[in-house]
All heavy atoms as a GROMACS GRO file, in nm:
protein
  539
    1MET      N    1   5.652   1.539 -13.787
    1MET     CA    2   5.624   1.615 -13.666
    1MET      C    3   5.530   1.541 -13.580
    1MET      O    4   5.426   1.499 -13.615
    1MET     CB    5   5.575   1.744 -13.709
    1MET     CG    6   5.538   1.842 -13.591
    1MET     SD    7   5.478   2.006 -13.649
    1MET     CE    8   5.639   2.080 -13.671
    2SER      N    9   5.558   1.529 -13.460
    2SER     CA   10   5.476   1.458 -13.352
    2SER      C   11   5.366   1.561 -13.313
    2SER      O   12   5.384   1.677 -13.312
    2SER     CB   13   5.551   1.388 -13.241
    2SER     OG   14   5.584   1.500 -13.156
    3ARG      N   15   5.268   1.503 -13.247
    3ARG     CA   16   5.159   1.586 -13.195
    3ARG      C   17   5.199   1.678 -13.080
    3ARG      O   18   5.121   1.759 -13.044
    3ARG     CB   19   5.038   1.513 -13.168
    3ARG     CG   20   4.970   1.446 -13.301
    3ARG     CD   21   4.855   1.360 -13.263
    3ARG     NE   22   4.809   1.302 -13.390
    3ARG     CZ   23   4.682   1.318 -13.436
    3ARG    NH1   24   4.597   1.390 -13.372
    3ARG    NH2   25   4.647   1.273 -13.547
    4ASP      N   26   5.311   1.627 -13.012
    4ASP     CA   27   5.353   1.694 -12.883
    4ASP      C   28   5.441   1.817 -12.922
    4ASP      O   29   5.477   1.883 -12.824
    4ASP     CB   30   5.434   1.602 -12.800
    4ASP     CG   31   5.336   1.492 -12.751
    4ASP    OD1   32   5.208   1.508 -12.736
    4ASP    OD2   33   5.387   1.375 -12.727
    5ASP      N   34   5.477   1.833 -13.041
    5ASP     CA   35   5.569   1.945 -13.075
    5ASP      C   36   5.513   2.088 -13.068
    5ASP      O   37   5.583   2.176 -13.043
    5ASP     CB   38   5.627   1.924 -13.215
    5ASP     CG   39   5.713   1.813 -13.222
    5ASP    OD1   40   5.771   1.766 -13.128
    5ASP    OD2   41   5.749   1.771 -13.339
    6ILE      N   42   5.374   2.102 -13.080
    6ILE     CA   43   5.325   2.233 -13.066
    6ILE      C   44   5.254   2.254 -12.947
    6ILE      O   45   5.154   2.188 -12.910
    6ILE     CB   46   5.218   2.248 -13.197
    6ILE    CG1   47   5.293   2.227 -13.319
    6ILE    CG2   48   5.149   2.382 -13.181
    6ILE    CD1   49   5.195   2.217 -13.447
    7LYS      N   50   5.314   2.335 -12.864
    7LYS     CA   51   5.260   2.369 -12.725
    7LYS      C   52   5.145   2.465 -12.740
    7LYS      O   53   5.146   2.560 -12.820
    7LYS     CB   54   5.368   2.437 -12.640
    7LYS     CG   55   5.488   2.344 -12.636
    7LYS     CD   56   5.483   2.229 -12.546
    7LYS     CE   57   5.615   2.171 -12.526
    7LYS     NZ   58   5.614   2.050 -12.459
    8PRO      N   59   5.037   2.448 -12.665
    8PRO     CA   60   4.915   2.536 -12.680
    8PRO      C   61   4.942   2.678 -12.630
    8PRO      O   62   4.856   2.767 -12.659
    8PRO     CB   63   4.810   2.470 -12.593
    8PRO     CG   64   4.886   2.376 -12.505
    8PRO     CD   65   5.015   2.340 -12.568
    9PHE      N   66   5.046   2.706 -12.566
    9PHE     CA   67   5.064   2.835 -12.503
    9PHE      C   68   5.215   2.892 -12.543
    9PHE      O   69   5.300   2.820 -12.506
    9PHE     CB   70   5.039   2.850 -12.356
    9PHE     CG   71   4.901   2.808 -12.325
    9PHE    CD1   72   4.880   2.675 -12.274
    9PHE    CD2   73   4.795   2.881 -12.333
    9PHE    CE1   74   4.752   2.635 -12.243
    9PHE    CE2   75   4.665   2.848 -12.294
    9PHE     CZ   76   4.641   2.714 -12.260
   10LEU      N   77   5.220   3.000 -12.615
   10LEU     CA   78   5.344   3.054 -12.647
   10LEU      C   79   5.368   3.185 -12.565
   10LEU      O   80   5.278   3.274 -12.574
   10LEU     CB   81   5.354   3.088 -12.795
   10LEU     CG   82   5.481   3.164 -12.847
   10LEU    CD1   83   5.603   3.078 -12.828
   10LEU    CD2   84   5.454   3.202 -12.986
   11ILE      N   85   5.474   3.202 -12.492
   11ILE     CA   86   5.512   3.317 -12.421
   11ILE      C   87   5.632   3.382 -12.488
   11ILE      O   88   5.747   3.315 -12.500
   11ILE     CB   89   5.547   3.294 -12.262
   11ILE    CG1   90   5.420   3.222 -12.207
   11ILE    CG2   91   5.581   3.408 -12.195
   11ILE    CD1   92   5.432   3.173 -12.064
   12SER      N   93   5.623   3.501 -12.532
   12SER     CA   94   5.730   3.564 -12.606
   12SER      C   95   5.759   3.703 -12.542
   12SER      O   96   5.677   3.762 -12.473
   12SER     CB   97   5.693   3.588 -12.757
   12SER     OG   98   5.574   3.658 -12.763
   13LYS      N   99   5.882   3.738 -12.540
   13LYS     CA  100   5.936   3.861 -12.489
   13LYS      C  101   5.962   3.965 -12.597
   13LYS      O  102   6.020   3.931 -12.701
   13LYS     CB  103   6.067   3.829 -12.416
   13LYS     CG  104   6.125   3.943 -12.333
   13LYS     CD  105   6.251   3.910 -12.267
   13LYS     CE  106   6.290   4.026 -12.169
   13LYS     NZ  107   6.418   3.978 -12.096
   14SER      N  108   5.899   4.082 -12.573
   14SER     CA  109   5.920   4.186 -12.662
   14SER      C  110   6.037   4.267 -12.635
   14SER      O  111   6.110   4.246 -12.546
   14SER     CB  112   5.786   4.278 -12.662
   14SER     OG  113   5.778   4.341 -12.538
   15GLU      N  114   6.068   4.357 -12.734
   15GLU     CA  115   6.188   4.440 -12.724
   15GLU      C  116   6.200   4.522 -12.590
   15GLU      O  117   6.312   4.550 -12.544
   15GLU     CB  118   6.211   4.520 -12.847
   15GLU     CG  119   6.237   4.442 -12.967
   15GLU     CD  120   6.245   4.530 -13.100
   15GLU    OE1  121   6.257   4.647 -13.084
   15GLU    OE2  122   6.255   4.465 -13.206
   16ASP      N  123   6.088   4.559 -12.550
   16ASP     CA  124   6.087   4.651 -12.436
   16ASP      C  125   6.078   4.575 -12.301
   16ASP      O  126   6.075   4.626 -12.200
   16ASP     CB  127   5.949   4.744 -12.427
   16ASP     CG  128   5.820   4.663 -12.422
   16ASP    OD1  129   5.828   4.541 -12.414
   16ASP    OD2  130   5.722   4.735 -12.416
   17GLY      N  131   6.103   4.433 -12.303
   17GLY     CA  132   6.107   4.357 -12.190
   17GLY      C  133   5.973   4.303 -12.129
   17GLY      O  134   5.978   4.221 -12.038
   18SER      N  135   5.875   4.334 -12.187
   18SER     CA  136   5.755   4.280 -12.153
   18SER      C  137   5.721   4.137 -12.216
   18SER      O  138   5.786   4.107 -12.309
   18SER     CB  139   5.632   4.395 -12.183
   18SER     OG  140   5.623   4.404 -12.317
   19PHE      N  141   5.615   4.078 -12.175
   19PHE     CA  142   5.587   3.935 -12.215
   19PHE      C  143   5.449   3.939 -12.278
   19PHE      O  144   5.347   4.009 -12.221
   19PHE     CB  145   5.607   3.837 -12.108
   19PHE     CG  146   5.747   3.829 -12.068
   19PHE    CD1  147   5.802   3.899 -11.976
   19PHE    CD2  148   5.813   3.719 -12.118
   19PHE    CE1  149   5.932   3.885 -11.932
   19PHE    CE2  150   5.954   3.705 -12.083
   19PHE     CZ  151   6.011   3.790 -11.992
   20ARG      N  152   5.433   3.859 -12.371
   20ARG     CA  153   5.289   3.842 -12.444
   20ARG      C  154   5.260   3.700 -12.445
   20ARG      O  155   5.348   3.604 -12.459
   20ARG     CB  156   5.292   3.889 -12.581
   20ARG     CG  157   5.324   4.042 -12.602
   20ARG     CD  158   5.228   4.144 -12.546
   20ARG     NE  159   5.096   4.115 -12.593
   20ARG     CZ  160   5.039   4.190 -12.688
   20ARG    NH1  161   5.102   4.279 -12.748
   20ARG    NH2  162   4.914   4.178 -12.726
   21LEU      N  163   5.124   3.661 -12.431
   21LEU     CA  164   5.082   3.526 -12.442
   21LEU      C  165   5.006   3.504 -12.565
   21LEU      O  166   4.914   3.580 -12.602
   21LEU     CB  167   4.985   3.511 -12.320
   21LEU     CG  168   4.913   3.374 -12.310
   21LEU    CD1  169   5.025   3.260 -12.283
   21LEU    CD2  170   4.813   3.377 -12.194
   22THR      N  171   5.040   3.396 -12.637
   22THR     CA  172   4.969   3.360 -12.758
   22THR      C  173   4.899   3.223 -12.732
   22THR      O  174   4.974   3.131 -12.686
   22THR     CB  175   5.076   3.333 -12.877
   22THR    OG1  176   5.125   3.471 -12.892
   22THR    CG2  177   4.985   3.297 -13.011
   23ILE      N  178   4.778   3.216 -12.766
   23ILE     CA  179   4.701   3.088 -12.743
   23ILE      C  180   4.700   3.019 -12.885
   23ILE      O  181   4.656   3.077 -12.976
   23ILE     CB  182   4.564   3.112 -12.690
   23ILE    CG1  183   4.578   3.177 -12.538
   23ILE    CG2  184   4.490   2.988 -12.670
   23ILE    CD1  185   4.569   3.325 -12.541
   24ARG      N  186   4.738   2.896 -12.884
   24ARG     CA  187   4.736   2.817 -13.003
   24ARG      C  188   4.645   2.704 -13.006
   24ARG      O  189   4.652   2.616 -12.902
   24ARG     CB  190   4.881   2.779 -13.040
   24ARG     CG  191   4.971   2.897 -13.052
   24ARG     CD  192   5.112   2.861 -13.100
   24ARG     NE  193   5.189   2.782 -13.004
   24ARG     CZ  194   5.310   2.754 -13.020
   24ARG    NH1  195   5.379   2.805 -13.131
   24ARG    NH2  196   5.382   2.679 -12.943
   25ASP      N  197   4.565   2.692 -13.095
   25ASP     CA  198   4.478   2.570 -13.117
   25ASP      C  199   4.517   2.485 -13.229
   25ASP      O  200   4.522   2.538 -13.346
   25ASP     CB  201   4.328   2.618 -13.125
   25ASP     CG  202   4.227   2.513 -13.127
   25ASP    OD1  203   4.248   2.414 -13.062
   25ASP    OD2  204   4.127   2.531 -13.198
   26THR      N  205   4.552   2.366 -13.208
   26THR     CA  206   4.599   2.280 -13.318
   26THR      C  207   4.512   2.160 -13.352
   26THR      O  208   4.455   2.097 -13.268
   26THR     CB  209   4.734   2.198 -13.272
   26THR    OG1  210   4.818   2.307 -13.238
   26THR    CG2  211   4.792   2.132 -13.387
   27HIS      N  212   4.488   2.160 -13.478
   27HIS     CA  213   4.397   2.048 -13.533
   27HIS      C  214   4.488   1.985 -13.641
   27HIS      O  215   4.580   2.041 -13.693
   27HIS     CB  216   4.265   2.094 -13.600
   27HIS     CG  217   4.174   2.169 -13.499
   27HIS    ND1  218   4.096   2.094 -13.421
   27HIS    CD2  219   4.160   2.299 -13.465
   27HIS    CE1  220   4.026   2.178 -13.338
   27HIS    NE2  221   4.066   2.307 -13.377
   28TYR      N  222   4.451   1.856 -13.673
   28TYR     CA  223   4.527   1.782 -13.773
   28TYR      C  224   4.440   1.744 -13.891
   28TYR      O  225   4.325   1.703 -13.872
   28TYR     CB  226   4.579   1.650 -13.708
   28TYR     CG  227   4.695   1.688 -13.606
   28TYR    CD1  228   4.656   1.716 -13.470
   28TYR    CD2  229   4.824   1.709 -13.630
   28TYR    CE1  230   4.748   1.756 -13.371
   28TYR    CE2  231   4.914   1.746 -13.538
   28TYR     CZ  232   4.878   1.755 -13.411
   28TYR     OH  233   4.965   1.800 -13.314
   29ASN      N  234   4.495   1.770 -14.016
   29ASN     CA  235   4.413   1.729 -14.129
   29ASN      C  236   4.415   1.581 -14.148
   29ASN      O  237   4.477   1.510 -14.065
   29ASN     CB  238   4.464   1.798 -14.260
   29ASN     CG  239   4.599   1.757 -14.301
   29ASN    OD1  240   4.665   1.673 -14.257
   29ASN    ND2  241   4.652   1.843 -14.391
   30SER      N  242   4.361   1.526 -14.252
   30SER     CA  243   4.344   1.388 -14.271
   30SER      C  244   4.469   1.317 -14.305
   30SER      O  245   4.482   1.189 -14.293
   30SER     CB  246   4.248   1.364 -14.390
   30SER     OG  247   4.304   1.427 -14.512
   31LEU      N  248   4.580   1.387 -14.338
   31LEU     CA  249   4.718   1.341 -14.357
   31LEU      C  250   4.802   1.350 -14.232
   31LEU      O  251   4.917   1.313 -14.241
   31LEU     CB  252   4.781   1.406 -14.478
   31LEU     CG  253   4.707   1.401 -14.614
   31LEU    CD1  254   4.772   1.478 -14.714
   31LEU    CD2  255   4.706   1.255 -14.657
   32GLY      N  256   4.750   1.406 -14.122
   32GLY     CA  257   4.821   1.414 -14.006
   32GLY      C  258   4.904   1.534 -13.987
   32GLY      O  259   4.982   1.548 -13.892
   33TYR      N  260   4.883   1.635 -14.086
   33TYR     CA  261   4.970   1.763 -14.075
   33TYR      C  262   4.889   1.856 -13.985
   33TYR      O  263   4.763   1.863 -13.978
   33TYR     CB  264   4.971   1.818 -14.216
   33TYR     CG  265   5.084   1.755 -14.298
   33TYR    CD1  266   5.025   1.660 -14.402
   33TYR    CD2  267   5.214   1.763 -14.272
   33TYR    CE1  268   5.113   1.595 -14.480
   33TYR    CE2  269   5.306   1.688 -14.356
   33TYR     CZ  270   5.246   1.605 -14.452
   33TYR     OH  271   5.344   1.541 -14.531
   34PRO      N  272   4.969   1.931 -13.901
   34PRO     CA  273   4.892   2.021 -13.803
   34PRO      C  274   4.854   2.149 -13.869
   34PRO      O  275   4.920   2.207 -13.952
   34PRO     CB  276   5.010   2.050 -13.708
   34PRO     CG  277   5.136   2.030 -13.778
   34PRO     CD  278   5.108   1.919 -13.885
   35ILE      N  279   4.738   2.190 -13.825
   35ILE     CA  280   4.681   2.318 -13.859
   35ILE      C  281   4.666   2.396 -13.736
   35ILE      O  282   4.583   2.354 -13.652
   35ILE     CB  283   4.547   2.296 -13.949
   35ILE    CG1  284   4.567   2.220 -14.064
   35ILE    CG2  285   4.478   2.439 -13.973
   35ILE    CD1  286   4.437   2.176 -14.134
   36VAL      N  287   4.737   2.505 -13.727
   36VAL     CA  288   4.750   2.579 -13.603
   36VAL      C  289   4.679   2.717 -13.624
   36VAL      O  290   4.714   2.786 -13.710
   36VAL     CB  291   4.898   2.599 -13.566
   36VAL    CG1  292   4.896   2.677 -13.433
   36VAL    CG2  293   4.972   2.473 -13.549
   37LYS      N  294   4.588   2.748 -13.533
   37LYS     CA  295   4.528   2.875 -13.517
   37LYS      C  296   4.584   2.953 -13.394
   37LYS      O  297   4.575   2.903 -13.292
   37LYS     CB  298   4.375   2.859 -13.516
   37LYS     CG  299   4.307   2.998 -13.493
   37LYS     CD  300   4.160   2.976 -13.476
   37LYS     CE  301   4.091   3.108 -13.446
   37LYS     NZ  302   3.958   3.084 -13.402
   38SER      N  303   4.637   3.054 -13.425
   38SER     CA  304   4.709   3.137 -13.304
   38SER      C  305   4.634   3.268 -13.280
   38SER      O  306   4.591   3.329 -13.377
   38SER     CB  307   4.848   3.173 -13.340
   38SER     OG  308   4.926   3.049 -13.348
   39SER      N  309   4.616   3.299 -13.157
   39SER     CA  310   4.559   3.439 -13.126
   39SER      C  311   4.649   3.500 -13.014
   39SER      O  312   4.654   3.429 -12.907
   39SER     CB  313   4.413   3.414 -13.079
   39SER     OG  314   4.402   3.335 -12.981
   40LEU      N  315   4.689   3.617 -13.038
   40LEU     CA  316   4.764   3.692 -12.942
   40LEU      C  317   4.675   3.760 -12.837
   40LEU      O  318   4.583   3.824 -12.875
   40LEU     CB  319   4.848   3.798 -13.019
   40LEU     CG  320   4.940   3.882 -12.925
   40LEU    CD1  321   5.046   3.794 -12.865
   40LEU    CD2  322   4.999   3.996 -13.011
   41HIS      N  323   4.699   3.720 -12.718
   41HIS     CA  324   4.619   3.781 -12.607
   41HIS      C  325   4.659   3.927 -12.589
   41HIS      O  326   4.773   3.961 -12.603
   41HIS     CB  327   4.642   3.705 -12.478
   41HIS     CG  328   4.555   3.732 -12.368
   41HIS    ND1  329   4.421   3.721 -12.375
   41HIS    CD2  330   4.580   3.811 -12.255
   41HIS    CE1  331   4.368   3.767 -12.256
   41HIS    NE2  332   4.444   3.819 -12.190
   42GLU      N  333   4.545   4.012 -12.564
   42GLU     CA  334   4.572   4.149 -12.556
   42GLU      C  335   4.664   4.203 -12.444
   42GLU      O  336   4.731   4.298 -12.458
   42GLU     CB  337   4.428   4.222 -12.546
   42GLU     CG  338   4.351   4.208 -12.667
   42GLU     CD  339   4.214   4.268 -12.647
   42GLU    OE1  340   4.190   4.343 -12.547
   42GLU    OE2  341   4.131   4.248 -12.731
   43GLU      N  342   4.650   4.129 -12.322
   43GLU     CA  343   4.716   4.184 -12.211
   43GLU      C  344   4.869   4.162 -12.214
   43GLU      O  345   4.916   4.069 -12.286
   43GLU     CB  346   4.667   4.103 -12.081
   43GLU     CG  347   4.712   4.158 -11.955
   43GLU     CD  348   4.640   4.104 -11.836
   43GLU    OE1  349   4.533   4.044 -11.860
   43GLU    OE2  350   4.686   4.120 -11.722
   44ILE      N  351   4.938   4.259 -12.172
   44ILE     CA  352   5.085   4.248 -12.159
   44ILE      C  353   5.133   4.227 -12.019
   44ILE      O  354   5.080   4.283 -11.925
   44ILE     CB  355   5.137   4.393 -12.206
   44ILE    CG1  356   5.108   4.406 -12.354
   44ILE    CG2  357   5.293   4.394 -12.191
   44ILE    CD1  358   5.145   4.555 -12.403
   45PHE      N  359   5.235   4.144 -11.996
   45PHE     CA  360   5.271   4.101 -11.867
   45PHE      C  361   5.418   4.147 -11.840
   45PHE      O  362   5.497   4.152 -11.930
   45PHE     CB  363   5.266   3.948 -11.854
   45PHE     CG  364   5.126   3.886 -11.879
   45PHE    CD1  365   5.093   3.844 -12.007
   45PHE    CD2  366   5.030   3.887 -11.776
   45PHE    CE1  367   4.962   3.798 -12.042
   45PHE    CE2  368   4.900   3.838 -11.814
   45PHE     CZ  369   4.870   3.788 -11.946
   46ALA      N  370   5.437   4.170 -11.714
   46ALA     CA  371   5.570   4.219 -11.671
   46ALA      C  372   5.676   4.114 -11.670
   46ALA      O  373   5.790   4.125 -11.693
   46ALA     CB  374   5.569   4.291 -11.533
   47THR      N  375   5.626   3.987 -11.641
   47THR     CA  376   5.718   3.870 -11.629
   47THR      C  377   5.655   3.748 -11.700
   47THR      O  378   5.520   3.737 -11.715
   47THR     CB  379   5.748   3.832 -11.480
   47THR    OG1  380   5.624   3.783 -11.421
   47THR    CG2  381   5.806   3.945 -11.405
   48ALA      N  382   5.738   3.650 -11.726
   48ALA     CA  383   5.689   3.520 -11.791
   48ALA      C  384   5.600   3.456 -11.688
   48ALA      O  385   5.501   3.380 -11.725
   48ALA     CB  386   5.802   3.442 -11.844
   49ALA      N  387   5.645   3.463 -11.557
   49ALA     CA  388   5.564   3.382 -11.457
   49ALA      C  389   5.421   3.447 -11.451
   49ALA      O  390   5.330   3.366 -11.435
   49ALA     CB  391   5.630   3.401 -11.321
   50LEU      N  392   5.400   3.577 -11.464
   50LEU     CA  393   5.267   3.636 -11.466
   50LEU      C  394   5.187   3.579 -11.586
   50LEU      O  395   5.074   3.553 -11.568
   50LEU     CB  396   5.276   3.776 -11.460
   50LEU     CG  397   5.323   3.846 -11.331
   50LEU    CD1  398   5.344   3.997 -11.337
   50LEU    CD2  399   5.224   3.818 -11.223
   51ALA      N  400   5.252   3.573 -11.703
   51ALA     CA  401   5.188   3.521 -11.819
   51ALA      C  402   5.147   3.367 -11.798
   51ALA      O  403   5.038   3.326 -11.834
   51ALA     CB  404   5.277   3.532 -11.944
   52LYS      N  405   5.241   3.296 -11.735
   52LYS     CA  406   5.196   3.152 -11.715
   52LYS      C  407   5.083   3.144 -11.608
   52LYS      O  408   4.994   3.056 -11.633
   52LYS     CB  409   5.324   3.073 -11.656
   52LYS     CG  410   5.426   3.051 -11.761
   52LYS     CD  411   5.535   2.973 -11.705
   52LYS     CE  412   5.649   2.943 -11.802
   52LYS     NZ  413   5.752   2.859 -11.747
   53ALA      N  414   5.090   3.219 -11.514
   53ALA     CA  415   4.990   3.214 -11.417
   53ALA      C  416   4.840   3.263 -11.470
   53ALA      O  417   4.745   3.195 -11.448
   53ALA     CB  418   5.012   3.314 -11.294
   54TYR      N  419   4.849   3.354 -11.557
   54TYR     CA  420   4.729   3.395 -11.623
   54TYR      C  421   4.675   3.288 -11.725
   54TYR      O  422   4.554   3.253 -11.715
   54TYR     CB  423   4.749   3.517 -11.710
   54TYR     CG  424   4.629   3.573 -11.775
   54TYR    CD1  425   4.562   3.672 -11.711
   54TYR    CD2  426   4.593   3.531 -11.902
   54TYR    CE1  427   4.441   3.723 -11.768
   54TYR    CE2  428   4.471   3.581 -11.958
   54TYR     CZ  429   4.398   3.680 -11.888
   54TYR     OH  430   4.277   3.715 -11.945
   55ALA      N  431   4.761   3.220 -11.802
   55ALA     CA  432   4.721   3.112 -11.871
   55ALA      C  433   4.659   2.991 -11.795
   55ALA      O  434   4.565   2.930 -11.820
   55ALA     CB  435   4.833   3.051 -11.966
   56ARG      N  436   4.731   2.969 -11.676
   56ARG     CA  437   4.676   2.862 -11.587
   56ARG      C  438   4.538   2.890 -11.531
   56ARG      O  439   4.442   2.810 -11.528
   56ARG     CB  440   4.777   2.846 -11.473
   56ARG     CG  441   4.742   2.727 -11.384
   56ARG     CD  442   4.826   2.720 -11.252
   56ARG     NE  443   4.815   2.842 -11.183
   56ARG     CZ  444   4.914   2.937 -11.139
   56ARG    NH1  445   5.040   2.910 -11.174
   56ARG    NH2  446   4.881   3.036 -11.083
   57ASP      N  447   4.524   3.010 -11.487
   57ASP     CA  448   4.397   3.058 -11.421
   57ASP      C  449   4.276   3.072 -11.511
   57ASP      O  450   4.173   3.047 -11.484
   57ASP     CB  451   4.418   3.187 -11.340
   57ASP     CG  452   4.529   3.164 -11.224
   57ASP    OD1  453   4.539   3.063 -11.186
   57ASP    OD2  454   4.575   3.268 -11.174
   58ASN      N  455   4.310   3.114 -11.641
   58ASN     CA  456   4.197   3.158 -11.728
   58ASN      C  457   4.187   3.050 -11.844
   58ASN      O  458   4.072   3.045 -11.899
   58ASN     CB  459   4.228   3.286 -11.786
   58ASN     CG  460   4.213   3.395 -11.687
   58ASN    OD1  461   4.102   3.434 -11.655
   58ASN    ND2  462   4.340   3.447 -11.643
   59PHE      N  463   4.273   2.971 -11.869
   59PHE     CA  464   4.274   2.872 -11.985
   59PHE      C  465   4.297   2.721 -11.942
   59PHE      O  466   4.301   2.643 -12.022
   59PHE     CB  467   4.364   2.919 -12.094
   59PHE     CG  468   4.341   3.042 -12.158
   59PHE    CD1  469   4.415   3.158 -12.133
   59PHE    CD2  470   4.225   3.071 -12.229
   59PHE    CE1  471   4.389   3.286 -12.182
   59PHE    CE2  472   4.197   3.201 -12.277
   59PHE     CZ  473   4.292   3.303 -12.246
   60GLY      N  474   4.338   2.712 -11.815
   60GLY     CA  475   4.356   2.570 -11.759
   60GLY      C  476   4.491   2.514 -11.802
   60GLY      O  477   4.505   2.392 -11.826
   61ALA      N  478   4.592   2.597 -11.831
   61ALA     CA  479   4.714   2.553 -11.877
   61ALA      C  480   4.781   2.471 -11.775
   61ALA      O  481   4.761   2.494 -11.651
   61ALA     CB  482   4.805   2.671 -11.913
   62LYS      N  483   4.862   2.378 -11.811
   62LYS     CA  484   4.940   2.290 -11.716
   62LYS      C  485   5.097   2.299 -11.748
   62LYS      O  486   5.128   2.333 -11.852
   62LYS     CB  487   4.893   2.143 -11.733
   62LYS     CG  488   4.747   2.126 -11.701
   62LYS     CD  489   4.697   1.984 -11.721
   62LYS     CE  490   4.548   1.974 -11.678
   62LYS     NZ  491   4.471   1.935 -11.778
   63ALA      N  492   5.163   2.249 -11.645
   63ALA     CA  493   5.310   2.259 -11.668
   63ALA      C  494   5.335   2.171 -11.799
   63ALA      O  495   5.280   2.073 -11.820
   63ALA     CB  496   5.381   2.193 -11.543
   64GLY      N  497   5.446   2.219 -11.872
   64GLY     CA  498   5.479   2.154 -11.992
   64GLY      C  499   5.406   2.192 -12.119
   64GLY      O  500   5.438   2.154 -12.225
   65GLU      N  501   5.302   2.288 -12.106
   65GLU     CA  502   5.225   2.326 -12.213
   65GLU      C  503   5.263   2.458 -12.269
   65GLU      O  504   5.194   2.525 -12.337
   65GLU     CB  505   5.073   2.332 -12.189
   65GLU     CG  506   5.015   2.197 -12.162
   65GLU     CD  507   4.866   2.203 -12.139
   65GLU    OE1  508   4.816   2.306 -12.075
   65GLU    OE2  509   4.800   2.103 -12.174
   66TYR      N  510   5.381   2.508 -12.220
   66TYR     CA  511   5.424   2.649 -12.259
   66TYR      C  512   5.548   2.639 -12.351
   66TYR      O  513   5.637   2.544 -12.337
   66TYR     CB  514   5.476   2.723 -12.131
   66TYR     CG  515   5.364   2.745 -12.038
   66TYR    CD1  516   5.368   2.659 -11.920
   66TYR    CD2  517   5.262   2.836 -12.048
   66TYR    CE1  518   5.276   2.663 -11.822
   66TYR    CE2  519   5.164   2.846 -11.951
   66TYR     CZ  520   5.169   2.764 -11.835
   66TYR     OH  521   5.072   2.781 -11.741
   67ALA      N  522   5.556   2.725 -12.444
   67ALA     CA  523   5.671   2.734 -12.539
   67ALA      C  524   5.730   2.879 -12.523
   67ALA      O  525   5.643   2.976 -12.493
   67ALA     CB  526   5.636   2.706 -12.672
   68LYS      N  527   5.850   2.891 -12.536
   68LYS     CA  528   5.915   3.022 -12.532
   68LYS      C  529   5.946   3.069 -12.674
   68LYS      O  530   5.992   2.999 -12.753
   68LYS     CB  531   6.039   3.025 -12.451
   68LYS     CG  532   6.014   3.007 -12.310
   68LYS     CD  533   6.144   3.010 -12.222
   68LYS     CE  534   6.114   2.990 -12.082
   68LYS     NZ  535   6.232   2.978 -12.004
   69GLY      N  536   5.908   3.199 -12.706
   69GLY     CA  537   5.942   3.246 -12.840
   69GLY      C  538   5.996   3.378 -12.845
   69GLY      O  539   6.010   3.452 -12.764
   0.00000   0.00000   0.00000
């Protein structure tokens, strides 16, 4: 697995149509395996664009750092 496979921001859609943002912090052990710490952000967003804008404004997210889940 390359280091680029794990995006630091995961945007997932819930069953009711709202979107959630998960912030992921990745570290690698001495063998190069990723260790990922994930934290689900409390806020619920009406659209994926609003979740991306929130991540950009509050966490410094850039284009290409988002994953859909």
